[in-house]
C-alpha positions in Angstrom: 1.1 0.8 -36.9 3.4 1.5 -33.9 6.9 0.1 -33.8 7.7 -2.9 -31.6 7.5 -2.2 -27.9 10.6 -2.1 -25.9 10.8 -5.6 -24.3 14.4 -6.1 -23.2 15.9 -6.1 -19.7 17.5 -2.8 -20.7 19.7 -0.9 -18.4 19.0 2.3 -20.3 15.7 4.1 -19.7 13.5 4.5 -22.7 10.7 6.4 -20.9 10.9 9.7 -19.0 12.0 8.9 -15.4 10.1 9.7 -12.3 11.3 13.0 -10.7 12.9 11.2 -7.7 15.9 9.0 -7.8 15.3 5.2 -7.6 16.9 4.5 -4.3 16.4 7.6 -2.2 14.2 10.6 -1.7 14.0 13.3 -4.2 16.9 15.0 -6.1 20.4 13.6 -5.4 21.7 17.1 -5.8 19.8 18.1 -2.6 21.1 15.1 -0.5 22.1 16.0 3.0 25.3 14.2 4.2 25.6 13.8 7.9 27.8 16.4 9.6 30.3 15.4 12.2 28.1 16.9 14.9 25.1 14.7 13.9 27.3 11.6 13.7 28.5 12.3 17.2 24.9 12.9 18.4 23.8 9.5 16.9 26.6 7.7 18.8 25.9 9.5 22.0 22.0 9.1 22.0 21.5 5.9 20.1 24.8 4.0 20.2 25.0 4.2 16.4 28.5 4.1 15.1 28.1 5.5 11.6 29.7 3.2 9.0 28.6 4.1 5.5 28.2 0.8 3.6 28.3 1.0 -0.2 24.8 0.4 -1.7 24.3 -1.3 -5.0 24.1 0.8 -8.1 21.1 0.6 -10.4 23.1 -1.6 -12.7 23.8 -4.0 -9.9 20.2 -4.4 -8.8 18.6 -7.7 -9.8 14.9 -7.4 -10.6 12.4 -10.2 -10.9 12.1 -10.8 -14.6 9.1 -9.3 -16.4 6.2 -11.7 -16.6 4.4 -9.8 -19.3 4.3 -11.7 -22.7 5.4 -10.0 -25.9 1.9 -10.0 -27.3 0.6 -8.1 -24.2 3.3 -5.5 -24.7 2.4 -5.2 -28.3 -1.2 -4.8 -27.5 -0.4 -2.0 -25.0 1.9 -0.3 -27.6 -1.0 -0.4 -30.1 -3.0 1.7 -27.6 -0.5 4.3 -26.3 2.3 4.1 -28.9 5.5 2.0 -28.5 7.5 5.0 -27.3 5.2 5.1 -24.2 5.6 1.4 -23.2 8.6 -0.4 -21.6 9.5 -3.6 -19.9 13.1 -2.6 -19.4 14.7 -2.8 -16.0 15.8 0.9 -16.1 12.1 1.9 -16.4 10.7 -0.7 -14.0 13.1 0.0 -11.2 12.1 3.6 -10.4 8.5 2.5 -10.2 9.1 -0.5 -8.0 7.6 1.1 -4.9 7.3 4.2 -2.9 9.6 6.0 -0.5 8.9 4.6 2.9 11.8 3.4 5.1 11.2 -0.3 4.2 11.0 0.7 0.5 14.4 2.4 0.7 15.9 -0.4 2.7 14.8 -2.9 0.0 16.4 -0.7 -2.7 19.7 -1.2 -0.8 19.4 -5.0 -1.0 21.5 -7.1 -3.4 18.8 -9.8 -3.3 16.3 -10.0 -6.2 13.8 -7.2 -6.0 10.2 -7.0 -7.2 9.0 -4.5 -9.7 6.1 -3.9 -12.1 6.4 -6.1 -15.2 6.0 -3.1 -17.5 5.4 0.7 -17.5 2.8 2.5 -19.6 2.4 6.2 -20.1 -1.1 7.0 -21.4 -1.8 10.5 -22.7 -5.6 10.6 -22.8 -8.6 9.2 -20.9 -9.5 7.1 -24.0 -6.1 5.5 -23.8 -6.5 4.8 -20.1 -9.9 3.2 -20.7 -8.5 1.0 -23.4 -5.6 0.0 -21.2 -7.9 -0.9 -18.4 -10.2 -2.9 -20.7 -7.2 -4.8 -22.1 -5.9 -5.5 -18.6 -9.3 -6.6 -17.3 -9.5 -9.1 -20.2 -6.0 -10.4 -19.8 -5.9 -10.5 -16.0 -3.1 -7.8 -15.6 -3.1 -5.8 -12.4 -2.7 -2.0 -12.8 -1.0 0.3 -10.3 -1.6 4.1 -11.0 1.7 6.0 -10.5 2.0 9.8 -9.9 5.1 11.1 -8.1 6.1 7.9 -6.4 6.0 9.4 -2.9 3.9 6.9 -1.1 5.2 5.9 2.4 2.6 3.2 3.1 3.2 0.6 0.4 0.6 2.2 -1.9 2.7 1.5 -5.0 3.8 -2.1 -4.2 3.4 -4.3 -7.3 1.1 -6.8 -5.8 0.3 -9.5 -8.3 -2.0 -11.8 -6.3 -3.8 -14.1 -8.8 -3.0 -11.8 -11.7 -0.6 -12.8 -14.5 1.4 -9.6 -14.3 1.3 -6.1 -12.9 1.5 -2.8 -14.8 2.7 0.6 -13.6 0.4 3.2 -15.2 2.4 6.4 -15.1 0.1 9.5 -15.5 2.8 12.2 -16.0 1.5 13.0 -19.5 -1.8 14.3 -18.0 0.0 17.5 -17.1 -2.1 20.5 -18.2 -4.0 23.3 -16.6 -7.2 22.4 -18.4 -9.3 25.4 -17.2 -9.2 28.4 -14.9 -12.4 30.1 -13.8 -11.1 33.3 -12.4 -14.5 34.5 -11.4 -15.4 31.4 -9.4 -11.9 30.7 -8.2 -11.7 27.2 -9.6 -9.0 25.5 -11.6 -9.2 22.1 -13.4 -5.8 20.4 -13.3 -4.4 17.3 -15.0 -3.7 14.5 -12.5 -0.1 14.1 -13.6 0.9 17.7 -12.7 3.4 17.9 -9.8 2.8 20.4 -7.0 5.4 22.8 -8.4 4.2 22.5 -11.9 0.6 23.2 -10.8 1.7 26.3 -8.8 3.8 27.6 -11.7 0.8 27.4 -14.1 -1.5 29.0 -11.6 0.9 31.7 -10.6 1.2 32.8 -14.3 -2.5 33.7 -14.0 -2.2 35.3 -10.5 -3.6 32.3 -8.5 -2.3 29.7 -6.1 -3.6 26.3 -4.9 -1.6 26.5 -1.6 -1.3 22.8 -1.0 2.2 22.1 0.5 2.7 18.6 2.0 6.3 17.5 2.6 6.0 15.6 -0.7 5.1 18.8 -2.6 8.1 18.9 -4.9 7.3 15.5 -6.4 3.8 14.4 -5.6 1.0 15.0 -8.2 -2.5 16.5 -8.2 -4.0 13.0 -8.8 -1.9 11.6 -6.0 -3.0 14.3 -3.6 -6.7 13.4 -4.4 -6.2 9.6 -4.3 -4.5 9.7 -0.9 -6.6 12.4 0.8 -3.5 14.5 1.3 -3.2 17.3 3.9 -0.7 20.1 3.3 1.3 22.0 5.9 -0.8 25.1 5.2 -4.0 23.3 6.1 -4.9 25.6 9.0 -5.6 28.3 6.4 -6.4 26.5 3.2 -7.8 23.2 4.4 -6.9 19.7 3.4 -6.8 18.7 -0.2 -10.2 17.1 0.0 -11.6 20.5 1.2 -10.3 22.0 -2.0 -11.8 19.5 -4.4 -14.9 20.7 -6.3 -15.0 18.0 -9.0 -13.0 15.2 -10.5 -13.0 12.8 -13.5 -12.2 9.2 -13.0 -11.7 6.4 -15.5 -12.8 3.0 -14.2 -12.9 -0.4 -16.0 -16.7 0.0 -15.9 -16.8 3.5 -17.4 -15.9 7.2 -16.8 -17.3 9.3 -14.0 -17.5 13.1 -14.0 -18.3 14.1 -10.5 -19.2 17.5 -8.9 -21.7 19.7 -10.5 -21.8 22.7 -8.1 -20.2 24.2 -5.0 -22.6 22.1 -2.9 -25.3 19.6 -3.6 -28.0 17.5 -1.9 -28.2 15.0 -4.7 -27.6 12.0 -2.5 -24.3 10.8 -1.0 -21.3 12.7 -2.4 -19.7 10.2 -4.8 -16.6 12.3 -5.1 -15.7 11.1 -1.6 -15.6 7.5 -2.9 -12.6 8.4 -5.1 -10.9 11.0 -2.9 -8.7 8.7 -0.8 -9.4 5.6 -2.9 -5.6 5.1 -3.7 -6.2 3.9 -7.3 -8.2 0.9 -6.2 -11.5 2.1 -7.6 -10.5 4.1 -10.7 -7.8 6.3 -12.3 -8.2 10.0 -11.4 -7.4 12.0 -14.6 -8.4 15.6 -13.7 -9.3 17.4 -10.6 -11.3 20.7 -10.3 -10.1 22.6 -7.3 -10.7 25.7 -5.3 -7.9 28.2 -5.8 -7.2 31.7 -4.5 -5.3 34.8 -5.6 -1.6 34.7 -4.9 -1.0 36.1 -1.4 0.3 39.6 -1.4 1.9 39.3 2.1 3.3 36.6 4.4 3.9 37.2 8.1 5.8 34.9 10.5 6.1 34.4 14.2 7.5 31.5 16.3 6.7 30.7 19.8 8.1 28.8 22.8 6.0 27.0 25.3 7.2 25.4 28.5 5.8 22.0 27.7 3.7 20.2 25.1 0.4 20.3 27.0 0.6 24.1 27.4 1.4 24.5 23.7 -1.3 22.2 22.6 -3.9 24.1 24.7 -2.7 27.3 23.0 -3.1 25.8 19.5 -6.6 24.6 20.4 -7.6 28.0 21.6 -6.3 29.6 18.4 -8.1 27.2 16.2 -11.4 27.2 18.1 -11.4 31.0 18.2 -10.7 31.1 14.5 -7.9 33.7 14.4 -6.8 32.5 11.0 -3.1 31.5 10.7 -2.3 29.6 7.5 0.3 27.4 9.3 0.0 26.3 12.9 2.4 23.7 14.2 3.9 22.6 17.6 6.9 20.3 18.2 7.2 18.5 21.5 10.2 18.8 23.8 12.1 15.9 22.2 11.6 17.1 18.7 12.5 20.7 19.6 15.7 19.5 21.3 16.8 17.2 18.6 16.1 19.7 15.8 18.1 22.3 17.8 21.0 19.9 18.3 21.0 18.9 14.6 20.7 22.4 13.1 22.4 24.3 15.9 20.6 27.4 14.7 16.9 27.2 15.1 15.8 30.8 15.8 19.4 32.0 15.9 19.9 30.1 19.1 16.8 31.5 20.8 15.2 28.1 21.3 16.9 26.4 24.2 14.2 24.3 25.9 10.5 23.7 25.9 8.4 23.3 22.7 8.7 25.3 19.5 5.5 26.5 17.7 5.3 28.1 14.2 2.7 30.4 12.8 2.5 31.8 9.3 -0.1 34.2 7.9 -1.1 34.9 4.3 -3.3 37.4 2.5 -3.4 41.1 2.1 -1.5 43.4 4.4 -4.7 44.2 6.3 -5.8 40.5 6.6 -2.4 39.2 7.8 -2.0 42.1 10.2 -5.4 41.4 11.8 -4.9 37.6 11.9 -1.4 37.9 13.3 -2.6 40.3 16.1 -5.5 38.1 17.1 -3.4 34.9 17.1 -0.6 36.7 19.1 -3.1 37.7 21.8 -4.3 34.1 22.2 -0.8 32.6 22.2 0.4 35.1 24.9 -2.7 34.5 27.0 -2.0 30.8 26.9 1.6 30.8 28.1 3.5 31.4 24.9 6.7 33.4 24.6 7.4 35.0 21.2 10.6 34.1 19.4 10.1 36.5 16.6 10.1 35.7 12.9 13.4 33.8 12.4 12.5 30.4 13.7 9.3 30.3 11.6 11.2 31.5 8.5 13.9 28.8 9.1 11.2 26.1 9.3 9.6 27.3 6.0 13.0 27.3 4.3 13.6 23.7 5.2 10.0 22.4 5.2 10.5 19.9 2.4 14.0 18.7 3.2 13.7 16.3 6.2 13.4 13.1 4.0 16.9 13.8 2.6 18.3 13.5 6.1 16.5 10.2 6.5 18.4 8.8 3.5 21.7 9.7 5.2 20.6 8.2 8.5 19.6 4.9 6.9 22.9 4.8 5.1 24.9 5.0 8.2 23.1 2.4 10.3 20.3 4.4 12.0 16.6 3.6 11.7 14.4 6.5 10.8 10.8 6.5 10.0 7.6 8.5 10.5 3.9 7.7 11.2 0.9 9.9 11.9 -2.6 9.8 13.5 -5.3 12.1 14.7 -7.8 12.4 17.6 -9.9 14.8 19.6 -8.2 17.5 21.7 -9.5 15.8 24.8 -7.7 12.5 23.9 -4.5 14.0 22.5 -2.3 13.5 25.5 -3.4 9.9 26.0 -2.8 9.0 22.3 0.6 10.7 22.2 1.8 8.9 25.4 0.5 5.4 24.4 2.0 5.5 20.8 5.3 6.8 22.1 5.5 4.1 24.7 4.5 1.4 22.2 7.3 2.4 19.8 9.9 2.6 22.5 9.0 -0.7 24.0 9.0 -2.5 20.6 12.3 -1.1 19.6 13.8 -1.8 23.0 12.6 -5.4 22.7 14.6 -5.6 19.5 17.7 -4.3 21.2 17.6 -0.7 20.0 17.6 2.5 22.0 15.2 5.0 20.4 14.1 8.6 20.3 10.4 9.2 19.5 9.7 12.8 18.5 6.2 14.2 17.9 4.6 17.4 16.6 1.1 18.6 16.0 1.0 19.0 12.2 -2.6 19.9 11.5 -5.3 21.4 13.6 -9.1 21.3 13.6 -11.7 22.9 15.9 -12.3 19.5 17.6 -8.9 17.8 17.4 -5.5 17.6 15.8 -3.0 15.3 14.0 0.1 13.9 15.7 3.1 13.2 13.5 5.8 11.0 15.0 9.4 10.7 13.9 11.3 7.7 15.2 15.1 7.3 15.4 16.9 4.2 16.5 19.9 2.0 15.8 19.4 -0.7 13.1 19.5 -4.1 14.7 19.3 -7.4 12.8 17.0 -7.1 9.8 15.9 -3.4 9.9 12.8 -4.1 7.8 11.6 -6.6 10.3 12.7 -4.3 13.2 10.5 -1.5 11.9 7.6 -3.8 11.0 7.4 -4.8 14.7 7.5 -1.2 15.9 4.9 -0.2 13.3 2.6 -3.0 14.3 2.9 -2.0 18.0 2.2 1.6 17.1 -0.8 0.7 15.0 -2.3 -1.4 17.8 -1.7 1.4 20.2 -3.4 3.9 17.9 -6.5 1.8 17.7 -6.6 1.0 21.4 -6.2 4.7 22.3 -8.9 6.0 20.0 -6.9 7.4 17.1 -7.3 7.0 13.4 -4.8 4.6 11.7 -3.8 7.4 9.3 -4.4 11.1 9.0 -2.8 11.9 5.7 -0.3 9.2 4.7 -3.2 7.0 3.4 -3.7 3.2 3.8 -1.7 1.3 1.2 -0.6 -2.1 2.3 0.9 -0.9 5.6 -2.3 0.3 7.3 -4.7 -2.2 5.6 -4.6 -4.7 8.6 -6.3 -2.1 10.8 -9.0 -1.1 8.3 -11.6 -3.5 9.8 -11.2 -1.7 13.1 -11.2 1.7 11.5 -14.4 1.3 9.5 -16.0 -1.9 10.8 -16.8 -5.1 9.0 -19.9 -3.5 7.3 -17.8 -0.6 6.2 -15.3 -3.0 4.6 -18.2 -4.8 2.9 -19.4 -1.5 1.4 -15.9 -0.8 0.0 -15.8 -4.2 -1.5 -19.2 -3.7 -3.1 -18.1 -0.5 -4.7 -14.9 -2.1 -5.9 -17.0 -4.9 -7.5 -19.2 -2.3 -9.3 -16.5 -0.2 -10.8 -13.7 -2.8 -11.2 -15.3 -6.2 -11.7 -12.0 -7.9 -12.5 -10.3 -6.4 -9.5 -7.3 -5.2 -11.5 -6.8 -1.8 -9.9 -4.0 -1.6 -7.3 -4.8 -4.9 -5.6 -3.8 -5.5 -2.1 -4.2 -1.9 -1.0 -6.8 -0.1 1.2 -9.7 -2.5 0.9 -9.7 -5.3 3.6 
């Protein structure tokens, strides 16, 4: 029999902690304090006078007391082992939500905060199935937890009518289960982080090549559950393009989906669970397309006189299929702000206009040919080459921007991101209307703002727009951002964009889902939910209208 489960309000963690610190993005050792130049820039552009206010320590945070009775904890411990269950505050706090700006602002509050009532770390599919059966019987909600990187409220411990809510941490599902070197397929445990997966594959000479900004902390299961799109998507595709099969444990049973590279056996059921955000089942393993580790990487950055010219060049590159792995374009505001903040983009080569980045991977022959073809198109469409350095500088810092956000929030600035996508013919309209909506909403709240944008992912027929918003915190910054976000969401819908391109839905985008998929589409999702999760315990309040 397992020993008694940990049930106290403990301030000492008894479970392995998530890879990110509880009140900020990522690893505290990589934090980016604001330089004097950035502080001066904030005051000049936004009227923010940086005043670092002391935030509460983890010991000072007050959590809502756990509502999970001792007999439920004991029952969970009997399934996974007492060492893998905790209702202690030190284990609940790091899993209290994701890493959106509202999430981080709540972590800075000295008011009572919400958190899951307990944390469970299962090690097998059988244990997951047993946990889901127990929770269905006892009316306990279950929130699957991977790397904790959600920026759309996907990890909020929504109780609704349930007696309690459980965080189901999947980190123990962390193996390379199979590698088919002939077919170029790898089966990976859902709990592997991006770096762990790449390290295991690299030891065998392969790479997945999925590099979202959350790469260092997000997990294979999370990539699938949120329909992630990495920064190398121009070459390797989105994560859903890589998925060949997956296993999912639901309260109604286990699904093993994907029998071949392609199939005509009815609708593709994999697509029900890719992007399902833990609302329909717990993804335990994903079979993915992988490729040999690239032998060569080549880089080139470009300057365009304006965003429209740069966007037309990216469209020409993508539609002609010249094959860069990375293809991105910053607008004039983002290029200028990044230059002012780093003072060294391209060694000082970038002084105006819009910065574009291209990266190529493969053999020497492949990268040489792709680079040459892309270069010809970029030059023909108004681009000026800046050489390698700006592209290499972008790659060097590609995962670090969220650390700067932490420091901005600490000093009284508002900083957040959102994204959408549309057809090339609608790109300029969508960009203009979302920018105007954000600026108007923040101005109404008394804040000067900067709205920056870049094309983050490209397709033959359209592209994704990724917005970064800076402003001065005024009044309640959570309410301030909620108003701006609502205005942006309404503008996206009115201008023909999708409410989310790769951040997923969570709680934040759920209000716009009826417009996104229609009432009948929402009814279809609810019907699937009823079939696989009759008690409705899986991640309530997310995705499904």
